[in-house]
N, C-alpha and C positions, 0 to 999 in steps of 0.2 A: 761636283752641280748642283746648286741648290734646288731648294724645294720649290720653289718658284717655277724652275725650269724644267723637272720632271713633270708636275704639274701642265704646261702648257706642252710636253712633250704628248703626255695622254689625250690632251686637249683636241692637241692635232691630229692622234692617230684616228680619235673616236671611240667612245665607249664600245661598239659592238668589236672593232676590231683590237681592241683590248682585251676583252674575255675570249675572241677568236683565238689569239694568241696564246693566252694561259692555257685555253683548253687543251689545244695543239699539244703545248709543254708537256702538262699532265697526262696525256695521252700518251706522248714519246717517253714520258718517263716511267710509264708502267708498262709498256712495252719490253722496255730494255731491264726493267726489274724479273718481267715473266721469262725473261730472254732463255732458253736452254742452253746449258752447258755444253761443251765439245763433246761427241758420241754418250750423247742423252738419249733413252730412248725414245721412239717415235711417239705420237698421239695427235691428237685434234687439233686442228689450227684453235687458239684460244681468243677469248674476247678480251678487250683490254678490264682491266679492273675487276670485273666479276670474273674473271677466267673462263672454266669450263663448270661453271655451278648450275648456269642453264639446261646443262646437257645430265644433270643428275635428280633422278627421284629418287629420294632416302628411302622411299618404302619398298623398292627391290633393286640397290645399288649393287649388289653380288649380282644379280643377273645381267645386268649391266655391262658390269667390268667382263663378263664370260662373253658378253656380244662383243665388246671392244676387241678383246682378245684374237676373234676370228678376223677382224680387220686390221688390227696393227700389230698382230703379235703375243706371244705370251709375256711378256713384257712390256709395257708400254708407259707413258708419262701421261697426266693429268695435271690444270693449274686449278689448284682450288685454294687460294690464298698464299698458297707455296708449290712449289713443285715437288709432285708427289709421283714415284713411279708405283706402278702396281705388276705384283709377282704372282702368273697362274701358273697350274699344272703340278704335280706330284715329282715330277725332275727338278725344276725349275728350284720350287721350294725347299726340295730337302737341301739341294745345292748350296740354297743361301743359308737354312736355318741351321744345318749342320755342318756342312762342308765347311762354309764360311759362318759360324753360330758366332764368334766372338766380334765380327764384322757387322753383324744386325742383334747386337744383345741390348740396346739401347729404346725407348720408347721415346716418340718423336713431339716436339713442343705443340699442344695444343691447347689453344686460349683456354678455354672453358675447363678443363680439368686441373690447368696451373692456378687459375682463381680459385677453384674450390678446395685442391689437394695442397696449392703452394710446392708442388714440386716433391712432396714428403708421401709417406706410405709405402705399400708394396707393389700395387700396379703402374703407377706412375711417376716413379724415382727411378734414377740411375746412378752409375757410377759407383763408390765406395759405400756410399748409402743403402742403396738397393742391394748390393751384396752382401752386407753385413745383417741386413732385416730378413732378405730372403734365408741366410742361413741359421740366423737365430730362429724364426717361423717353423722353417721345416724341421730342425733338433726339438725346437718345445714340443711344439704335436706330436712328435713322433714319441717323444716322454708320454703324452696323454693318452696314447694309443694310435696315433695318424697310420694307417697301412697296417696295423697289427692285432690280433686275434683279440684284445683287451677291448677293443673298441666295440666289438660285434653285440654284446650283451646289449649295449646302449641302443642300439640302431634295432635291437631284435623287440626290446621293450617299449620304442618307439613306434613298428609297425603294431604291435597289441594296442596301442592309446588310437592309431591312425585306423584300423579296422576297425575298434569300436563304434567311431565316430562316424564313419561312411557306414556301419552296420544301422545307425540310429535312421540312416535316410529311407527305410525298409520300404526300397526297391522306388522310389520315389525320382524323378529325373534333379539331378542335381549339377552344379560347374564345381568339378573337382580343382580347381587349380589352387586356391587358397588353403583349403586342405592341406594337399602337397605340399605348398610353398611352408606352411606350419612344421610339416612334421620333417620335412628336409633340414630347414632352418633350426629347428631345437637340437641338434648333433652338432652343427659348427658353435649352436649357445653354448653347449655343455663344455666344450673344449676352451671355450674362448670368455666367457663369462660364469663359469661352472653351475650352469642352469637353465632350466628348459621351460616353456612358457605354455600353458593349457589355452586349448582350442579355443575357450571361450573368452579369453582374455583378449578385450575389447581393445585394449591400446597397443598390443601386439600385432593383433590385425590391423590395425592403422598405421604400424609400422611399416608391415608385409605391403600393404597396398602402395605406400611411398617410394616401397625400391623397384616395385614393378612398374609404376608411373615414372619413376626418376631413370630407369635404366633404357626404356623407352625411348621419352625424351632426348635423352643422349645421343641417341643416334639419327634423330628425327633433321629435316630442314632447318629448325631453327637453330641448333646446335652448330649444324655448318656454317651457318650465316654468324652466329656469334664468333666462331672461330674466323672467321675471314674479316667479319667488321666489327671487332669487339670494342672500339671507343664508341661507334653508332647503337649496336644492341644492348651497352650498358644503359643507355640513358632511354631506351624506349620499351614499354611494355609487350607483352608476351609470355608464350608456354614455357619459354627460355628461361622467365625469371624463376619458375614453377621447380626447375632443378636447385636452384641456391637456396631456395626456401624449403623444400625437401629436404636435402644433405644436412641441412641446417638444424632441422629434426629428429634426425636418424643420429647426427654427431652429436646433438645435448644429450640424447638418451644414453649414448656409448658414455659421455662425460659424469654421468648421473654415477653408471655401473663402475667406472673405474673410482669415481671419490668412495660409493659405497667398499670397494676392495680397498682403499686404503684405510677406512676406518678397524678393521679386523685385520689388514693383511698380516701373516705369519712368515717371514721369510723363511723359515727351515722346513717348513711346510707348504710348498706354493699348490692352490686347485686348480687352477687354467693358466691360459696364455696370459692375462692381465697380471696377475700373482707374478709371472715369470719375468713379464717385463720389467716390473718396478724392480725386482731383484737385481735384474741387468743393470737397471738403472742407478743403482748404488755401483756397483762394478766399475762401471764403463764411464763415470762422468768426466774423467778427465779426455776422453775421446770422443769431441764433439761432433766430429764430422759423420760418427756412424748412426746417430740420429737417436739415441735412447734418452729420449725426454716425454714429459707428458705430452705437448702437442703432438710427436709421432706417434706415440701409443695411441691417439684416439683418432688418425690416421690409418695407421694399420689394424687396428680394430677393425673397423669402419670397412675396409677391404676385404679383410677375411668374412666378415659378417654380411655384408651384400653378395661378395661372389661364393659363398657356402651356402647361400640362399635360393639365388635367383638360378643357377645355371644346371644342377641338379634336378631341381623342383619341374624346371621347364621341361627337360629331358623325359623326366616322368610323365608328365604334362602331355607331352606328344606319343609318348608310350601307351597310355590308355586310350588315346584317338585311334593309334593303328590298331589298336585289338577291336574296338567294336568296329573300326573300318573291314579289319578282314578278321573275321571271326573263325575261319579255319584254322589261324595261326596261334589264335587263343586256345582252341581245345586242344591245338597240338602240344601247347606251351604248358596245360593242364594236365593233359596225360602223362607227361614225363614228370609234372609232381606230384601224382597219385603214385608213378612206379617206384620214384626213386625217393620221395620224403613223406607221403603219404599225407592225412590230412590232421595225424594228432599232435604231432610235433612242428614247431618251425623251422621254417630255415634256417640251413648254416652255410658259412663259405664253404665248410670241408665238402657239401653238395655240389657245388660249382664244376668240379671234375668230371662229376657221373650225369652232368645235366646239357651235353651240348648242345642240343638245340635252342633251350632255354637261353644259354649263355649265349648262342647266335644271333637270338631275337634282341636280344639287347645292347647288342652290337649295332646290328640293323636299326633299331629305333634311333642310337646316337648316331649314326650313319647319316639316315634320311631326315631327322630333326632338324641335322647341322644347324646347331642353337648359337655355334660363336662362325658364320662366313666368312669375316672379315678379321686380320689380324694384324695392328698397327706396331711399323718397328722404323727404328730409325739407323743410320750407318753410322759407325763409328770412326771411320776412316774411308778413303777412295777406295771403290770396290769393282773390280769387274766382275759381271754377271750377266750370262746368255748374251756373251760380246758387243756389251755393253757398257760406257763409266758411269758409277754412281757415286758423286760426290759425298765427302763426308757432308754427316749432318742433315742428309736428305730423308724426307718421310717416307716410308716404304709401307705400302698396303700388301698385308699377303692373305691372298684371296684362297682360304682352305675349303672352301665350298668347290673350289675347281679339282680340290684333291679327291673331297668325297665324291665327285662324280665323275670324276674322268675317267672317260671311254676307254683310255688302254690299259686301264686299271682295275675295270668293276664289268664284268658280264652283263650286268643288265642294270646300269647304274641311277636310273632312273624309275626302279620297279621297287617296291618292297620287299626284299627276296633276302631272307636267312640264310639262303643257300651259299651266299657270298662269304659266309663265315663257317662252311661245313666242307670236310673233304668228300671224295665219292665214296667212303666208308662211313659217313656219317658221324665223322669226331670233328669239335673244333680247330679249327686252322687260323692262324694269325694272318693279318694282311698288312701289308708294310705300308701302303695308301691309307688306313686306317689313322687319323691323327686328329681326331675331335677335341683335344686337348693342345694342339699344337705339338711342336718339336724343337729340340736343340734348348738351350740354356733357360730361354723365357717358360718353358712350359710350364704347365698346370700346375703350383705347388698342390694342389688339392684331388689330385687325379687318383692317387690311390684309395682316398676317401669316398670321391666319386662311385668311383669303380663297385665298392664295397656296398655302399647306398642304393645303388642301382639294381644290384643282382638281390639283395636283399628287400627292400622296400616292392619292388617288382614283383618277385617268386610269391613274397607274403600276400599280397595283394590277390595275386591270381590262383594262389594256394584256398583262398577263404570264398573269393565271389565271382560270378561270371558279370563282365561289362557288356550291356548293350546301348544301341541307339535307341532313344523314346519312342514310342510309336508315332508314329507321321513324318518323321524327321530324319534327315539323311546325314552323315558324316561328312565335314567339309576338310579338307587338309590346306584350307589358306590360311595365310598365315601374317602377321605384324610383325615387321622388323624397328628395333630400337639398335641397343649395343648388343642384343642378343632375336633370335627369331623364334618366336614364340606363336603357338596355333590361335588362331583369333580363338575369343571364347566359344564355348560349346557346353553342354549338359548329356551326362549320360544316366543310365540306370544302374545299379549295381546289385545283382542278384546272389542271396548267400545259396552255397554251395552244399 
């Protein structure tokens, strides 16, 4: 058919008819693409092109998932640029991540993170590279004290610095968020960079604020739109652009630290994670797929720095909020501290077995704080779960929120109740449904560090201070949701005991 014949054909049909045909063809193509596989979990009817985006409120998506579960069951599906399976409840999540752990070990393809991390690092990599990097990170951080008593003095020293900064507020109202960020970040910074940063370091404070804003934006509607329409969102302005500029600033800081390490690096005496990685680069230069190169060092360090700063400090931020919300619980913790430790020496991990109530309160802060309500995975093979078939490569959203608030597992799931972790005799008891660090092969690699930090920082703070709400203000448990669930900014007063 000649070009003239094609032109005549379109003229004969009319422009309106042609556009209508093309629109219908496009919609049909999208519907075919969105069509669920055989025996796929049920879900709402999705609109062409935008799928279920219009149903999602990114500010409370974990709560919406719990509501959808009431309608469609504890395993259901949505379409958000790709088919997504959402798994709820302790029983189903344990079956997926523990009993079928190898089938759910991968991270899904998320365009925003692919464009930032390029499938590298510790959090968003998969396969052989991820296994090698995770194994190396765990062994290296253990060598520098992760999960060992040798790291305890560093946290105790940092607790002293933190207490001094808070004492300087002299009982006046202040927001503790970035003070806590700095204290917690200094621990991972010692392990990764070999150094801590002063609370008056304005550049480091700026980096902490960038981390905070980035983690929030990565869970926003702007990030969801970027993941669905990257070809469009790359070209238009918006808050999603800040994610890239912030990450670039943070990675530039890390590159500078790597360069400083290279200048005085002694392979026979590694000081921290970066030094150890440089040595591993020399040993494994022939194993290209393992990712021991300078570029991946940047991304792995980025992951450790951000995750090691944000999650534990956010938990402590919730912790102080719950203490001013429930002063009677704060008093009980302080009574146990006075009885077991007194006020003249610093708390240590050896005290924890003798402090069941304090330990229970820390666990309840983690449960109610619910700082990582969603956990993204991807299936490595076709998998049967809950009577449905999840094809290989499907994105799976695991709602840890529904585990921490599972009404079949917790006596009073929506109430702050340290008794969840105490037996009839007042002794501490473990709960299988307590999984704020997730479970399975992708369980948080910093879990042991976080547990140590939470107990030592929290106990040290309540040993030294009584926290209260500023006069005329009422503490609010409202939150803002990004990649983590964080309290909305609040102020408190710290009175020296």
